[in-house]
C-alpha positions, 0 to 999 in steps of 0.5 A: 895389601902385600899379602893379596898381591902375593897370593894373586902372583902365586895363583898365577904362577901356579896356573902357568905351571899347571898349563904348561905341564898339560900336553907336553910331548917329548923335548924336541930341538925347539923345547929342549932350549926351553928346558934349560931355562927353568927358573926358581923364583922365591920371595921369602916365605911367601912365593916359591916355585919353578917356571920356564923362561920364554921369549915374548915373541918368536917369529916363523920366517916363511918364503914368499915366493917359490925357487931354489935356494942360493944361499942360507946366511945363517946356522941354527942357534946363530944371532941375527939382527933385523935386516940380516939376510938370512936366504937368497932365492934364484931370481933368474925365473922371475927376471926372465918373467919380468923380461916377458912381461915387459915385451907384452907391454911394448907389444901392447902399447904398440897395439894401442897405438895402432888402434888409436892410429886406426880411429884416427882414419875411421873418418876419410877426410878430403885431401883437396878442395874440388869436386866429387866426381865418382863415388866407389862406396855408399853407406853400409858398405864394408871396405878394406884397406886400400879400397877407393872411396871417391874421385875428387877433382881439384877444378881451381887449377886446370890443364888444357893439352892442345896439339898443335904444328910444329910450325905454329911452336915458334909463336907460342912462349911459356908464361904467355897469356891464353884465352880458352873459349869453352864450346857450347857456352858463352864462357871463356877461361883464361890462363897461361901457357 
């Protein structure tokens, strides 16, 4: 059983060596470091060979936004820890865009409020009880802001203006009851001076 495991391990190492030799290019800064990590493996007479010791995970950090790099807090070959700031990008353009977007949001909210207020004004209601004496618009008409719609007279309380002579003013007092007959009818209205 040990010989079988040793054979599989030897075969795996041989395959790795063959694959690592295929397509080799000139040593660059990144694979020069790999060349210095050659390791010899020996287990008595059964397994022997050399291979390249490589990290399990390699990550390429890429910028996720466009901008000018303000600081690069690392150098090649330096050890960094998870969470270390590697570089900082100028945020002034993004902050200006946030300000512009905030202003646009405020304007949109104002437009929504004005539109909501206008929707409430789409139904014109009588401001007082009374009788409609004149219509200025009809169904199907288009009106502008400030266009009169109708006249309403509140006939629950009326004012009667009657000219009188100065000599009669001595006999008239504020709050005194008054009776007004309506000409051409049998009705009279009661009120006060």
